[in-house]
C-alpha angles and dihedrals in degrees: 000000000000090000091049091050091049092050091049090051091051091049091050091051092049092046090049091051091048091051091049090052091049094043090056090068122086119201110225095190122055097192092237110070147342096255093131095046135074130202118220096205143346092047110213096041091111128052142158116242124173091344095310130113106232123200115199116143123224087202138013112304122350124176131203115211127199111238101163117203095336138062099252133075115272112232121218120187110169113018151124116243123193120195125179111198148140135198136222117241116292093008132148129203140136148206115231125203131186088016138132141192094282116123126204099199145006092267090072101251113158113247100210140043137027126297124215101206124231114188130148094187113120091210099058119098096209104071129200109291096035119138088229114250092345105066109004124191113217098184123071104251098195145336100291092184086072124066111280138167124241117194118190121189121191118185117167105304096347125098119187127181131194127187114201089341096309115115113233103163132043108166132164116198108228124218109277097001117206113243132173114252094259090053101040091121093054092112141114112259112230087220095046126246147224133296114232140173124213131228098195107187142333092268095055125080127183128178126210122190104167131031118167136158140189127194117233114199108333 
């Protein structure tokens, strides 16, 4: 009986730890609508179809920002973000972190934050998983036209990226990093920033079925 009680106690502790781990995650996409998201331009570039979030721009560059239950952008500083997605053939998209509504040009490029590139085109040199124009992957890491998981971890000045459990990026932002003029806002914000998805152009389609996040120590 004592052994059975001890085993039961261990199981309860393990189950409690598992629940705590699960409870730390917040789902950003409910599979029904975009009520917790806001588009910065080209309204109609994002939709929900059969439980999937679909990114297909009606113009050049539209971005969908997470706003939660309020009207303002939700800032995340140190976090883990998990996104399960796939792209149609020859399709471009991206996941932005530490960003905001600011634009740097009339084409709709975001001025601030980092972009995790999503691109199924065989001809592009920055493959899926690239920390765009900062740490670029030149070899195709997986079949990104099949469902795959991206995990992005930001902790202080460190950005790590895993694709289907394999680490592909481990970058530490140095003090006063050198950026080309067009990328001068490609920085971590000391106060954190928004999460955004990109609808790149009318010929690109990406599908997202799971988006969840957990804060680390902020």
